[in-house]
KEBA-149133 format. One record per atom (N, C-alpha, C): residue number from 1; x, y, z; residue in three letters. Coordinates in Angstrom, 3 decimals, padded with zeros to 6 digits. Example, Ala and Ser with C-alpha at 12.3 -4.5 7.8 and 13.67 -1.06 7.14 Angstrom:
<vodrens>
1; 013.190; -005.690; 007.800; ALA
1; 012.300; -004.500; 007.800; ALA
1; 013.200; -003.300; 007.800; ALA
2; 012.850; -002.250; 007.080; SER
2; 013.670; -001.060; 007.140; SER
2; 012.900; 000.030; 007.870; SER
</vodrens>
This chain:
<vodrens>
1; 001.151; -001.361; -000.049; MET
1; 000.112; 000.066; -000.010; MET
1; 000.860; 001.140; 000.103; MET
2; 000.625; 002.162; -000.706; SER
2; 001.316; 003.390; -000.940; SER
2; 000.722; 004.192; -000.277; SER
3; 001.323; 005.398; -000.136; HIS
3; 000.916; 006.383; 000.923; HIS
3; 000.923; 007.833; 000.452; HIS
4; -000.087; 008.457; 000.055; CYS
4; -000.264; 009.980; -000.361; CYS
4; -000.500; 011.022; 000.206; CYS
5; 000.189; 011.951; 000.622; SER
5; 000.008; 012.798; 001.765; SER
5; 000.489; 014.022; 001.566; SER
6; -000.233; 015.159; 001.683; LEU
6; 000.371; 016.445; 001.701; LEU
6; 000.944; 017.223; 003.076; LEU
7; 000.810; 016.508; 004.113; THR
7; 001.535; 016.607; 005.157; THR
7; 002.380; 015.243; 005.832; THR
8; 003.393; 015.714; 006.757; LYS
8; 004.319; 014.817; 007.255; LYS
8; 003.219; 013.852; 008.086; LYS
9; 003.257; 012.499; 007.913; LEU
9; 002.566; 011.706; 009.064; LEU
9; 003.556; 011.017; 009.851; LEU
10; 003.309; 010.592; 010.631; SER
10; 004.213; 009.476; 011.361; SER
10; 003.911; 008.269; 010.969; SER
11; 005.000; 006.974; 011.043; ARG
11; 004.363; 005.685; 010.391; ARG
11; 003.507; 005.291; 010.929; ARG
12; 003.065; 005.757; 012.164; SER
12; 002.213; 004.928; 012.954; SER
12; 000.792; 005.414; 012.404; SER
13; 000.281; 006.461; 011.916; GLU
13; -000.485; 006.978; 011.484; GLU
13; -001.124; 006.494; 010.340; GLU
14; -002.413; 006.340; 010.343; THR
14; -002.974; 005.901; 009.151; THR
14; -004.258; 006.685; 008.426; THR
15; -003.995; 007.106; 007.411; ALA
15; -004.921; 007.839; 006.685; ALA
15; -006.371; 007.636; 006.897; ALA
16; -006.995; 008.801; 007.254; LYS
16; -008.412; 008.578; 007.433; LYS
16; -009.092; 007.835; 005.861; LYS
17; -008.752; 008.342; 004.887; MET
17; -009.599; 008.127; 003.496; MET
17; -008.281; 007.288; 002.722; MET
18; -009.415; 006.350; 002.020; LYS
18; -008.491; 005.378; 001.198; LYS
18; -009.327; 005.567; -000.276; LYS
19; -008.289; 005.580; -001.463; VAL
19; -008.748; 005.320; -002.681; VAL
19; -008.408; 004.348; -003.438; VAL
20; -008.985; 003.155; -003.491; HIS
20; -008.705; 002.081; -003.921; HIS
20; -008.851; 002.144; -005.617; HIS
21; -007.497; 002.518; -006.150; GLY
21; -007.537; 002.677; -007.637; GLY
21; -005.975; 002.248; -008.202; GLY
22; -005.522; 003.303; -009.391; ALA
22; -004.480; 002.941; -009.828; ALA
22; -003.879; 004.005; -010.566; ALA
23; -002.802; 004.367; -010.107; VAL
23; -002.255; 005.884; -010.917; VAL
23; -002.396; 006.151; -012.201; VAL
24; -002.357; 005.241; -013.027; LEU
24; -002.583; 005.389; -014.518; LEU
24; -003.970; 005.307; -014.901; LEU
25; -005.104; 005.384; -013.898; SER
25; -006.335; 005.337; -014.417; SER
25; -007.093; 007.004; -014.393; SER
26; -007.535; 007.434; -015.471; THR
26; -007.886; 008.742; -015.451; THR
26; -008.707; 009.051; -014.636; THR
27; -009.942; 008.158; -014.215; ALA
27; -010.988; 007.982; -013.322; ALA
27; -010.293; 008.431; -011.839; ALA
28; -009.272; 007.391; -011.437; SER
28; -008.519; 007.740; -010.093; SER
28; -008.057; 008.911; -010.154; SER
29; -007.474; 009.408; -011.397; GLN
29; -006.630; 010.914; -011.321; GLN
29; -007.633; 011.920; -010.827; GLN
30; -009.078; 011.919; -011.283; ARG
30; -009.918; 012.874; -010.650; ARG
30; -009.720; 013.261; -009.360; ARG
31; -009.629; 012.067; -008.932; VAL
31; -010.121; 011.959; -007.461; VAL
31; -008.783; 012.313; -006.466; VAL
32; -007.567; 011.847; -006.985; PHE
32; -006.389; 012.320; -006.538; PHE
32; -006.524; 013.827; -006.539; PHE
33; -006.597; 014.413; -007.801; ALA
33; -006.494; 015.844; -008.238; ALA
33; -007.487; 016.631; -006.753; ALA
34; -008.733; 016.264; -006.873; CYS
34; -009.670; 016.836; -006.039; CYS
34; -008.848; 016.734; -004.255; CYS
35; -008.467; 015.564; -004.187; LEU
35; -007.701; 015.512; -002.520; LEU
35; -006.739; 016.292; -002.697; LEU
36; -005.643; 016.467; -003.891; TYR
36; -004.933; 017.138; -002.975; TYR
36; -005.164; 018.779; -003.260; TYR
37; -006.428; 019.272; -004.007; GLU
37; -006.850; 020.845; -004.203; GLU
37; -007.368; 020.876; -002.819; GLU
38; -008.145; 019.788; -002.162; LYS
38; -008.305; 020.165; -000.704; LYS
38; -007.558; 020.128; 000.213; LYS
39; -006.606; 019.392; 000.148; GLN
39; -005.204; 019.431; 000.884; GLN
39; -005.451; 018.537; 001.925; GLN
40; -006.033; 017.218; 001.508; LEU
40; -006.574; 016.368; 002.467; LEU
40; -005.650; 014.715; 002.401; LEU
41; -005.363; 014.285; 003.510; ASP
41; -004.713; 013.224; 003.240; ASP
41; -005.092; 011.952; 002.517; ASP
42; -004.395; 011.152; 002.371; PHE
42; -004.931; 009.909; 001.861; PHE
42; -004.472; 008.579; 001.656; PHE
43; -004.564; 007.445; 001.505; GLU
43; -003.982; 006.334; 000.953; GLU
43; -004.436; 005.749; -000.357; GLU
44; -003.159; 005.407; -001.007; LEU
44; -003.652; 004.678; -002.146; LEU
44; -003.484; 003.284; -001.829; LEU
45; -004.506; 002.443; -002.415; VAL
45; -004.604; 000.820; -002.067; VAL
45; -004.821; 000.815; -003.435; VAL
46; -003.589; 000.465; -003.840; PRO
46; -003.285; -000.105; -005.582; PRO
46; -004.108; -001.007; -006.031; PRO
47; -005.138; -001.169; -007.270; VAL
47; -005.711; -002.358; -007.684; VAL
47; -005.079; -002.531; -009.350; VAL
48; -004.659; -003.769; -009.260; ASP
48; -003.880; -004.293; -010.283; ASP
48; -005.047; -004.334; -011.427; ASP
49; -005.143; -003.798; -012.678; MET
49; -006.048; -003.947; -013.416; MET
49; -005.621; -005.232; -014.368; MET
50; -004.441; -005.381; -014.327; SER
50; -003.805; -006.294; -015.310; SER
50; -003.969; -007.502; -014.929; SER
51; -004.174; -007.946; -013.849; THR
51; -004.575; -009.356; -013.261; THR
51; -005.823; -009.542; -012.896; THR
52; -006.960; -008.374; -013.534; GLY
52; -008.312; -008.501; -012.855; GLY
52; -008.756; -008.230; -011.660; GLY
53; -007.876; -007.078; -010.849; GLY
53; -007.851; -007.118; -009.558; GLY
53; -009.333; -006.274; -009.276; GLY
54; -009.944; -005.785; -010.324; HIS
54; -010.939; -004.589; -010.316; HIS
54; -012.127; -005.292; -010.336; HIS
55; -012.138; -006.899; -011.120; LYS
55; -013.318; -007.521; -011.072; LYS
55; -013.336; -008.602; -009.960; LYS
56; -012.529; -008.481; -009.013; MET
56; -012.989; -009.656; -008.091; MET
56; -012.596; -009.096; -006.473; MET
57; -012.848; -009.904; -005.583; GLU
57; -012.577; -009.054; -004.247; GLU
57; -011.415; -008.939; -003.931; GLU
58; -010.946; -008.071; -002.921; PRO
58; -011.928; -007.236; -001.975; PRO
58; -012.563; -006.222; -002.906; PRO
59; -012.025; -005.925; -004.049; PHE
59; -012.584; -004.864; -004.585; PHE
59; -013.988; -004.594; -005.177; PHE
60; -014.357; -005.888; -005.474; ILE
60; -015.875; -005.927; -006.073; ILE
60; -016.994; -005.684; -005.055; ILE
61; -016.497; -005.788; -003.917; SER
61; -017.417; -005.524; -002.440; SER
61; -017.535; -003.949; -002.218; SER
62; -016.727; -003.194; -002.935; LEU
62; -016.506; -001.756; -002.894; LEU
62; -017.226; -001.155; -003.894; LEU
63; -016.866; -001.882; -005.290; ASN
63; -017.752; -001.804; -006.677; ASN
63; -018.089; -002.307; -007.216; ASN
64; -019.310; -002.522; -007.394; PRO
64; -020.034; -003.783; -007.647; PRO
64; -019.650; -004.004; -009.322; PRO
65; -019.559; -002.799; -009.892; PHE
65; -019.298; -002.388; -011.585; PHE
65; -017.824; -002.877; -011.840; PHE
66; -016.790; -003.138; -010.616; GLY
66; -015.816; -003.325; -011.082; GLY
66; -014.904; -002.313; -012.103; GLY
67; -015.268; -001.157; -011.603; GLN
67; -014.609; -000.208; -012.346; GLN
67; -013.857; 000.917; -011.311; GLN
68; -012.658; 001.188; -011.567; LEU
68; -011.884; 002.051; -010.750; LEU
68; -012.208; 003.326; -010.627; LEU
69; -012.152; 004.262; -009.827; PRO
69; -011.987; 003.817; -008.148; PRO
69; -012.881; 003.839; -007.417; PRO
70; -012.477; 002.927; -006.121; ALA
70; -013.405; 002.900; -005.069; ALA
70; -013.017; 003.953; -003.839; ALA
71; -013.807; 004.381; -003.012; PHE
71; -013.374; 005.546; -002.254; PHE
71; -013.794; 005.215; -000.413; PHE
72; -013.036; 005.426; 000.350; GLU
72; -013.323; 005.257; 001.666; GLU
72; -012.953; 006.120; 002.676; GLU
73; -014.240; 006.869; 003.367; ASP
73; -014.007; 008.063; 004.129; ASP
73; -014.614; 006.964; 005.830; ASP
74; -014.246; 006.969; 006.473; GLY
74; -014.308; 006.638; 007.628; GLY
74; -015.723; 005.323; 007.105; GLY
75; -016.827; 005.172; 007.636; ASP
75; -017.752; 004.412; 007.483; ASP
75; -018.427; 004.540; 005.928; ASP
76; -018.176; 005.901; 004.946; LEU
76; -018.664; 006.070; 004.016; LEU
76; -017.985; 005.293; 002.666; LEU
77; -018.603; 004.809; 001.869; THR
77; -017.884; 004.215; 000.871; THR
77; -018.585; 004.494; -000.428; THR
78; -017.791; 004.886; -001.491; LEU
78; -018.283; 005.512; -002.675; LEU
78; -017.526; 005.156; -003.947; LEU
79; -018.247; 005.030; -005.311; PHE
79; -017.647; 004.666; -006.248; PHE
79; -018.299; 005.708; -007.148; PHE
80; -017.746; 005.707; -008.451; GLU
80; -017.756; 007.009; -009.410; GLU
80; -017.160; 008.176; -009.075; GLU
81; -015.866; 008.300; -010.054; SER
81; -015.246; 009.571; -009.676; SER
81; -015.624; 010.660; -009.307; SER
82; -016.895; 011.265; -010.459; ARG
82; -017.401; 012.623; -010.108; ARG
82; -018.141; 012.370; -008.868; ARG
83; -018.941; 011.610; -008.081; ALA
83; -019.682; 011.469; -006.982; ALA
83; -018.728; 011.848; -006.153; ALA
84; -017.332; 010.862; -006.056; ILE
84; -016.492; 011.390; -005.004; ILE
84; -015.886; 012.804; -004.965; ILE
85; -015.763; 013.098; -006.158; THR
85; -015.157; 014.791; -005.875; THR
85; -016.326; 015.514; -005.446; THR
86; -017.519; 015.072; -005.715; SER
86; -018.634; 016.124; -005.051; SER
86; -018.767; 016.223; -003.647; SER
87; -018.705; 014.685; -003.134; TYR
87; -018.499; 014.630; -001.874; TYR
87; -017.510; 015.671; -001.362; TYR
88; -016.435; 015.406; -001.597; LEU
88; -015.145; 015.772; -001.087; LEU
88; -015.360; 017.480; -000.869; LEU
89; -015.758; 017.736; -002.338; SER
89; -015.977; 019.409; -002.367; SER
89; -017.014; 020.148; -001.456; SER
90; -018.097; 019.212; -001.126; HIS
90; -019.174; 019.777; -000.284; HIS
90; -018.641; 019.234; 001.366; HIS
91; -018.095; 018.000; 001.485; ALA
91; -018.112; 017.669; 002.840; ALA
91; -016.662; 018.133; 003.605; ALA
92; -015.734; 018.813; 002.654; TYR
92; -014.414; 019.205; 003.424; TYR
92; -014.515; 021.102; 002.757; TYR
93; -015.631; 021.736; 002.550; ALA
93; -015.970; 022.775; 002.255; ALA
93; -014.717; 023.655; 002.644; ALA
94; -014.372; 023.727; 003.807; GLY
94; -013.682; 024.622; 004.626; GLY
94; -011.822; 024.086; 004.426; GLY
95; -011.881; 022.895; 003.831; LYS
95; -010.168; 022.489; 003.662; LYS
95; -009.933; 023.215; 002.267; LYS
96; -008.504; 023.420; 002.212; GLY
96; -007.841; 023.663; 000.911; GLY
96; -008.722; 024.817; -000.012; GLY
97; -008.663; 024.338; -000.849; ASN
97; -009.127; 025.102; -002.163; ASN
97; -010.784; 024.987; -002.310; ASN
98; -011.314; 025.807; -002.665; GLN
98; -012.808; 025.806; -002.981; GLN
98; -012.940; 025.382; -004.055; GLN
99; -013.826; 024.206; -004.513; LEU
99; -013.957; 023.583; -006.192; LEU
99; -015.380; 023.585; -006.192; LEU
100; -016.204; 024.273; -005.463; MET
100; -017.486; 024.160; -005.664; MET
100; -018.520; 025.560; -005.088; MET
101; -019.216; 026.216; -005.702; TYR
101; -020.236; 027.160; -004.966; TYR
101; -021.109; 026.900; -004.080; TYR
102; -021.485; 027.832; -003.082; SER
102; -022.461; 027.908; -002.186; SER
102; -023.809; 028.439; -002.604; SER
103; -023.263; 029.632; -003.300; ASP
103; -024.294; 030.531; -004.005; ASP
103; -025.405; 029.416; -005.310; ASP
104; -026.648; 029.244; -004.773; ALA
104; -027.532; 028.523; -005.571; ALA
104; -027.406; 028.633; -007.230; ALA
105; -027.498; 029.694; -007.802; LYS
105; -027.530; 030.015; -008.898; LYS
105; -025.887; 029.715; -009.597; LYS
106; -025.085; 030.275; -008.954; LYS
106; -023.670; 029.800; -009.230; LYS
106; -023.288; 028.138; -009.444; LYS
107; -023.654; 027.447; -008.093; MET
107; -023.682; 026.296; -008.332; MET
107; -024.248; 025.594; -009.345; MET
108; -025.687; 025.839; -009.731; ALA
108; -026.300; 025.601; -010.836; ALA
108; -025.443; 025.602; -012.175; ALA
109; -024.984; 026.646; -012.549; ILE
109; -024.052; 026.850; -013.584; ILE
109; -022.938; 025.783; -013.739; ILE
110; -022.171; 026.025; -012.570; ALA
110; -020.865; 025.220; -012.192; ALA
110; -021.438; 023.664; -012.654; ALA
111; -022.672; 023.199; -012.112; SER
111; -023.037; 021.461; -012.383; SER
111; -023.528; 021.553; -013.722; SER
112; -024.003; 022.779; -014.360; MET
112; -024.392; 022.584; -015.744; MET
112; -023.125; 022.119; -016.767; MET
113; -022.177; 022.481; -016.092; TRP
113; -020.804; 022.448; -017.077; TRP
113; -019.907; 021.106; -016.315; TRP
114; -020.064; 020.807; -015.320; ILE
114; -019.752; 019.468; -014.848; ILE
114; -020.767; 018.360; -015.407; ILE
115; -021.736; 018.212; -015.987; GLN
115; -022.568; 017.742; -016.898; GLN
115; -022.051; 017.790; -018.284; GLN
116; -021.828; 018.542; -018.913; VAL
116; -021.263; 018.834; -019.872; VAL
116; -019.901; 018.073; -020.249; VAL
117; -019.166; 018.116; -019.247; GLU
117; -017.895; 017.344; -018.910; GLU
117; -018.306; 015.830; -019.011; GLU
118; -019.019; 015.676; -017.877; GLY
118; -019.329; 013.946; -018.047; GLY
118; -020.096; 013.359; -019.724; GLY
119; -020.807; 014.263; -020.255; ASN
119; -021.819; 013.641; -021.061; ASN
119; -021.446; 014.119; -022.479; ASN
120; -020.584; 015.172; -022.578; GLN
120; -020.393; 015.727; -024.149; GLN
120; -018.987; 015.426; -024.110; GLN
121; -017.792; 015.943; -023.398; PHE
121; -016.426; 016.019; -023.488; PHE
121; -015.825; 014.285; -023.279; PHE
122; -016.279; 014.021; -021.960; ASP
122; -015.477; 012.880; -021.797; ASP
122; -015.578; 011.534; -022.733; ASP
123; -016.775; 011.154; -023.094; PRO
123; -017.053; 010.061; -024.072; PRO
123; -016.227; 010.118; -025.396; PRO
124; -015.894; 011.314; -026.184; VAL
124; -015.044; 011.090; -027.188; VAL
124; -013.715; 011.484; -026.436; VAL
125; -013.549; 012.120; -025.650; ALA
125; -012.114; 012.454; -025.193; ALA
125; -011.433; 011.035; -024.764; ALA
126; -012.181; 010.346; -024.001; SER
126; -011.727; 009.110; -023.269; SER
126; -011.374; 007.888; -024.599; SER
127; -012.522; 008.051; -025.486; SER
127; -012.287; 007.349; -026.976; SER
127; -011.042; 007.755; -027.530; SER
128; -010.718; 008.759; -027.508; LEU
128; -009.226; 009.119; -028.358; LEU
128; -008.096; 008.556; -027.449; LEU
129; -008.122; 009.147; -025.937; CYS
129; -007.268; 008.563; -025.223; CYS
129; -007.144; 006.940; -025.615; CYS
130; -007.980; 006.371; -025.450; TRP
130; -008.113; 004.633; -025.720; TRP
130; -007.087; 004.420; -027.114; TRP
131; -007.675; 004.982; -028.106; GLU
131; -007.132; 005.002; -029.225; GLU
131; -005.569; 005.429; -029.643; GLU
132; -005.366; 006.687; -029.213; LEU
132; -004.214; 007.327; -029.517; LEU
132; -003.295; 007.112; -028.571; LEU
133; -003.379; 006.599; -027.067; VAL
133; -002.539; 006.398; -025.828; VAL
133; -002.228; 005.238; -025.279; VAL
134; -003.679; 004.401; -024.908; PHE
134; -003.142; 003.255; -024.314; PHE
134; -003.230; 002.292; -025.183; PHE
135; -003.707; 002.483; -026.682; LYS
135; -003.533; 001.166; -027.510; LYS
135; -002.179; 001.184; -027.846; LYS
136; -001.565; 002.353; -028.116; THR
136; -000.012; 002.141; -028.002; THR
136; 000.710; 001.779; -027.388; THR
137; 000.323; 002.133; -025.943; MET
137; 001.017; 001.194; -024.545; MET
137; 000.784; -000.205; -024.377; MET
138; -000.335; -000.582; -024.999; PHE
138; -000.392; -002.258; -025.211; PHE
138; 000.245; -002.542; -026.582; PHE
139; 000.682; -002.007; -027.651; GLY
139; 001.308; -002.524; -028.360; GLY
139; 000.191; -002.853; -029.653; GLY
140; -000.981; -002.272; -029.392; MET
140; -002.208; -002.267; -030.487; MET
140; -002.046; -001.178; -031.632; MET
141; -003.397; -001.327; -032.515; THR
141; -003.103; -000.379; -033.340; THR
141; -004.475; 000.420; -033.634; THR
142; -004.259; 001.874; -033.410; ALA
142; -005.393; 002.807; -033.386; ALA
142; -006.250; 002.530; -034.176; ALA
143; -007.564; 002.826; -034.270; ALA
143; -008.537; 002.507; -035.588; ALA
143; -008.597; 003.822; -035.980; ALA
144; -008.191; 003.689; -036.985; ALA
144; -008.313; 005.516; -037.837; ALA
144; -009.354; 006.105; -038.118; ALA
145; -010.240; 005.231; -038.300; ALA
145; -011.960; 005.822; -038.571; ALA
145; -012.642; 006.478; -037.152; ALA
146; -012.280; 005.703; -036.043; VAL
146; -012.833; 006.169; -035.098; VAL
146; -011.919; 007.399; -034.545; VAL
147; -010.773; 007.478; -034.733; VAL
147; -009.574; 008.672; -034.496; VAL
147; -010.311; 009.894; -035.154; VAL
148; -010.681; 009.330; -036.269; ASP
148; -011.433; 010.658; -037.557; ASP
148; -012.622; 011.192; -036.973; ASP
149; -013.144; 010.016; -036.392; GLU
149; -014.474; 010.610; -035.852; GLU
149; -015.007; 010.961; -034.423; GLU
150; -013.790; 010.616; -033.776; LYS
150; -014.023; 011.264; -032.569; LYS
150; -013.310; 012.578; -032.310; LYS
151; -012.489; 012.890; -033.316; THR
151; -011.434; 013.906; -033.382; THR
151; -012.641; 015.051; -034.105; THR
152; -013.452; 015.023; -034.745; ALA
152; -014.543; 015.895; -035.451; ALA
152; -015.360; 016.029; -034.372; ALA
153; -015.949; 015.111; -033.607; LYS
153; -017.120; 015.527; -032.347; LYS
153; -016.215; 016.303; -031.278; LYS
154; -014.920; 016.052; -030.804; LEU
154; -014.232; 016.751; -030.012; LEU
154; -014.094; 018.138; -030.498; LEU
155; -014.131; 018.409; -031.555; GLY
155; -013.800; 020.096; -032.116; GLY
155; -015.239; 020.441; -032.025; GLY
156; -016.099; 020.188; -032.205; LEU
156; -017.437; 020.718; -032.065; LEU
156; -017.654; 020.997; -030.516; LEU
157; -017.185; 020.162; -029.712; VAL
157; -017.153; 020.606; -028.193; VAL
157; -016.318; 021.592; -027.976; VAL
158; -015.411; 021.765; -028.428; LEU
158; -013.869; 022.578; -027.987; LEU
158; -014.513; 024.026; -028.456; LEU
159; -015.398; 023.716; -029.530; ASP
159; -015.939; 025.256; -030.081; ASP
159; -016.828; 025.731; -029.112; ASP
160; -017.421; 024.912; -028.590; ILE
160; -018.735; 025.480; -027.298; ILE
160; -017.887; 025.950; -026.831; ILE
161; -016.978; 025.144; -026.131; TYR
161; -015.818; 025.803; -024.559; TYR
161; -015.230; 027.192; -025.096; TYR
162; -014.947; 027.223; -026.466; GLU
162; -014.166; 028.558; -026.782; GLU
162; -015.135; 029.512; -026.558; GLU
163; -016.244; 029.486; -026.702; ALA
163; -017.299; 030.540; -026.653; ALA
163; -017.822; 030.891; -025.031; ALA
164; -017.762; 029.668; -024.573; ARG
164; -018.332; 029.623; -023.259; ARG
164; -017.029; 030.581; -022.293; ARG
165; -015.624; 030.206; -022.597; LEU
165; -014.492; 030.915; -022.272; LEU
165; -014.225; 032.470; -022.388; LEU
166; -015.084; 032.787; -023.310; ALA
166; -015.104; 034.056; -023.499; ALA
166; -015.853; 035.219; -022.500; ALA
167; -016.951; 034.358; -022.117; GLN
167; -017.438; 034.703; -020.999; GLN
167; -017.301; 034.634; -019.504; GLN
168; -016.217; 033.898; -019.241; SER
168; -015.481; 033.672; -017.953; SER
168; -014.374; 032.428; -017.969; SER
169; -013.594; 033.105; -016.920; LYS
169; -012.041; 032.510; -016.964; LYS
169; -012.218; 030.871; -017.000; LYS
170; -012.769; 030.150; -016.315; TYR
170; -013.405; 028.921; -016.063; TYR
170; -014.736; 028.592; -016.670; TYR
171; -014.745; 027.419; -017.056; LEU
171; -016.190; 026.795; -017.489; LEU
171; -017.047; 027.187; -016.793; LEU
172; -017.365; 026.743; -015.306; GLY
172; -018.309; 027.068; -014.056; GLY
172; -018.546; 028.292; -013.622; GLY
173; -017.464; 029.192; -014.040; GLY
173; -017.599; 030.667; -013.295; GLY
173; -016.342; 031.450; -013.898; GLY
174; -016.131; 032.369; -012.822; HIS
174; -014.849; 032.912; -012.936; HIS
174; -013.926; 032.270; -011.920; HIS
175; -014.254; 031.121; -011.183; ASP
175; -013.633; 030.627; -010.401; ASP
175; -013.175; 029.066; -010.681; ASP
176; -012.088; 028.526; -010.359; PHE
176; -011.750; 027.128; -010.740; PHE
176; -012.284; 026.241; -010.033; PHE
177; -013.295; 025.178; -010.303; THR
177; -014.277; 024.266; -009.673; THR
177; -014.236; 022.940; -010.486; THR
178; -014.736; 021.840; -010.051; LEU
178; -014.990; 020.582; -010.534; LEU
178; -015.066; 020.318; -012.131; LEU
179; -015.708; 021.670; -012.690; ALA
179; -016.334; 021.538; -013.922; ALA
179; -014.864; 021.570; -014.710; ALA
180; -013.826; 021.928; -014.287; ASP
180; -012.619; 022.063; -015.063; ASP
180; -011.919; 021.018; -014.548; ASP
181; -011.745; 020.729; -013.108; LEU
181; -010.964; 019.949; -012.962; LEU
181; -011.206; 018.567; -013.378; LEU
182; -012.310; 017.960; -013.582; HIS
182; -012.912; 016.765; -014.177; HIS
182; -012.404; 016.421; -015.617; HIS
183; -011.917; 017.587; -016.479; HIS
183; -011.137; 017.429; -017.591; HIS
183; -009.396; 017.118; -017.407; HIS
184; -009.106; 017.039; -016.503; LEU
184; -007.363; 017.106; -016.434; LEU
184; -007.221; 015.894; -017.032; LEU
185; -007.456; 014.797; -016.297; PRO
185; -006.853; 013.495; -016.964; PRO
185; -007.000; 013.300; -018.437; PRO
186; -007.649; 013.406; -019.435; CYS
186; -007.957; 013.399; -020.332; CYS
186; -007.363; 014.334; -021.199; CYS
187; -007.302; 015.532; -020.716; ILE
187; -006.270; 016.681; -021.363; ILE
187; -004.882; 016.533; -021.388; ILE
188; -004.570; 016.261; -020.331; GLN
188; -003.130; 015.781; -020.052; GLN
188; -002.667; 014.658; -021.248; GLN
189; -003.326; 013.533; -021.243; LEU
189; -003.241; 012.268; -022.328; LEU
189; -003.384; 013.117; -023.784; LEU
190; -004.159; 014.014; -023.736; LEU
190; -004.304; 014.277; -025.304; LEU
190; -003.257; 015.277; -026.053; LEU
191; -002.712; 016.154; -024.759; MET
191; -001.734; 016.908; -025.227; MET
191; -000.450; 016.217; -025.737; MET
192; -000.282; 014.792; -025.452; GLY
192; 000.932; 014.394; -025.998; GLY
192; 000.184; 013.409; -027.510; GLY
193; -000.703; 013.958; -028.045; THR
193; -000.994; 013.269; -029.018; THR
193; -001.382; 014.355; -030.481; THR
194; -001.653; 013.648; -031.753; GLN
194; -002.205; 014.675; -032.625; GLN
194; -003.096; 015.580; -032.340; GLN
195; -003.946; 015.006; -031.279; VAL
195; -005.195; 015.976; -031.058; VAL
195; -004.990; 017.188; -030.455; VAL
196; -003.670; 017.425; -029.786; LYS
196; -003.529; 018.778; -028.979; LYS
196; -003.471; 020.015; -030.203; LYS
197; -003.674; 019.591; -031.401; LYS
197; -003.752; 021.068; -032.210; LYS
197; -005.035; 021.560; -032.232; LYS
198; -006.078; 020.783; -031.729; LEU
198; -007.517; 021.011; -031.489; LEU
198; -007.450; 021.900; -030.378; LEU
199; -006.813; 021.836; -029.164; PHE
199; -006.861; 022.542; -028.291; PHE
199; -006.050; 023.965; -028.618; PHE
200; -005.015; 023.560; -029.118; ASP
200; -003.980; 025.012; -029.143; ASP
200; -004.366; 025.852; -030.702; ASP
201; -005.423; 025.187; -031.329; SER
201; -006.026; 026.120; -032.332; SER
201; -007.266; 027.176; -031.968; SER
202; -007.529; 026.900; -030.610; ARG
202; -008.592; 027.954; -029.838; ARG
202; -007.925; 028.555; -028.850; ARG
203; -007.621; 029.670; -028.817; PRO
203; -007.002; 030.546; -027.908; PRO
203; -007.122; 030.586; -026.812; PRO
204; -008.812; 030.560; -026.615; ARG
204; -009.096; 030.750; -025.098; ARG
204; -008.952; 029.265; -024.530; ARG
205; -009.506; 028.218; -025.222; VAL
205; -009.337; 026.950; -025.015; VAL
205; -008.047; 026.815; -024.741; VAL
206; -007.178; 026.977; -025.375; SER
206; -005.301; 026.625; -025.223; SER
206; -005.003; 027.531; -023.953; SER
207; -005.561; 028.606; -023.642; ALA
207; -005.137; 029.259; -022.411; ALA
207; -005.556; 028.515; -021.132; ALA
208; -006.775; 028.173; -021.525; TRP
208; -007.422; 027.583; -020.463; TRP
208; -007.033; 026.378; -019.516; TRP
209; -006.332; 025.632; -020.732; CYS
209; -005.644; 024.142; -020.683; CYS
209; -004.681; 024.656; -019.886; CYS
210; -003.641; 025.649; -020.544; ALA
210; -002.393; 025.655; -019.780; ALA
210; -002.295; 026.166; -018.104; ALA
211; -003.562; 026.829; -017.914; ASP
211; -004.038; 027.220; -016.792; ASP
211; -004.236; 026.113; -015.723; ASP
212; -005.307; 025.293; -016.210; ILE
212; -005.352; 024.122; -015.261; ILE
212; -004.608; 023.075; -015.019; ILE
213; -003.993; 023.182; -016.055; LEU
213; -002.716; 021.856; -016.061; LEU
213; -001.324; 022.185; -015.290; LEU
214; -001.340; 023.522; -015.365; ALA
214; -000.202; 023.890; -014.417; ALA
214; -000.463; 024.329; -012.691; ALA
215; -001.856; 024.012; -012.041; ARG
215; -002.303; 023.503; -011.062; ARG
215; -001.211; 022.689; -010.398; ARG
216; -001.080; 023.531; -008.897; PRO
216; 000.111; 022.466; -008.062; PRO
216; -000.630; 021.351; -007.766; PRO
217; -001.945; 021.372; -007.876; ALA
217; -002.330; 019.537; -007.232; ALA
217; -002.336; 018.950; -008.508; ALA
218; -002.561; 019.451; -009.689; TRP
218; -002.485; 018.346; -010.905; TRP
218; -001.384; 017.966; -011.192; TRP
219; -000.027; 018.862; -010.840; LEU
219; 001.390; 018.393; -010.837; LEU
219; 001.469; 017.555; -009.980; LEU
220; 000.872; 017.680; -008.791; LYS
220; 000.976; 016.223; -007.771; LYS
220; 000.834; 014.859; -008.473; LYS
221; -000.325; 015.002; -009.200; VAL
221; -000.835; 013.802; -010.041; VAL
221; 000.149; 013.506; -010.786; VAL
222; 000.730; 014.547; -011.766; VAL
222; 001.750; 014.025; -012.768; VAL
222; 002.651; 013.240; -012.346; VAL
223; 003.276; 013.864; -011.047; ALA
223; 004.439; 013.265; -010.217; ALA
223; 004.337; 011.919; -010.091; ALA
224; 002.789; 011.771; -009.599; MET
224; 002.508; 010.588; -008.945; MET
224; 002.787; 009.259; -010.473; MET
225; 002.275; 009.719; -011.546; GLN
225; 002.371; 009.008; -012.540; GLN
225; 003.914; 008.855; -013.201; GLN
226; 004.453; 009.699; -012.980; ALA
226; 006.099; 009.744; -013.410; ALA
226; 006.768; 008.783; -012.753; ALA
227; 006.273; 008.651; -011.219; SER
227; 006.952; 007.677; -010.092; SER
227; 006.448; 006.136; -010.494; SER
228; 005.521; 006.110; -010.827; ASN
228; 004.781; 004.875; -010.822; ASN
228; 005.695; 003.807; -011.989; ASN
</vodrens>
């Protein structure tokens, strides 16, 4: 079990929260980034997907769908990365950086863009990550037709982002929120592929990417990947 912490703990201390996941899992990375933003201590309990660890006990008791990550905070167990980050942003509102608004109208707007990420951006971005990054990692060949289709769809989403970012610094408003944070894992991967040009060719999207990718909390997640 590896221990990830923002503060120094004695060897005898056990972190309250546990993330059952993998450093290279994009969904796990969302949770790591949120925990670092909130300056919360946690333990990473590695789940080896290569041996099917996510489909067997003890993990399957934490997430019956067998998908990373799962999360424990005392007697609370959660799965689905966006549900976990939502919990952390509300339950620990007084810790670290604020990732969600308390004002009802501002919260509604940010929540709308959180839904946009989950329903419009992530399906195409994750597909491109699989084709252009993970297939290469596993010695497989990308499906050109899929890459072309998903690239075109991502371009349409980023056109909408470009217009939105003309109105506010971040997607959810004038402050960095979960609406931005949830994009980080896929953007990080796609910046190393041919799809980078889609982000670079849109000035406001490009500036937004540079901003959020440089956040100290996210750089800690990148460091986790590098040391893996």
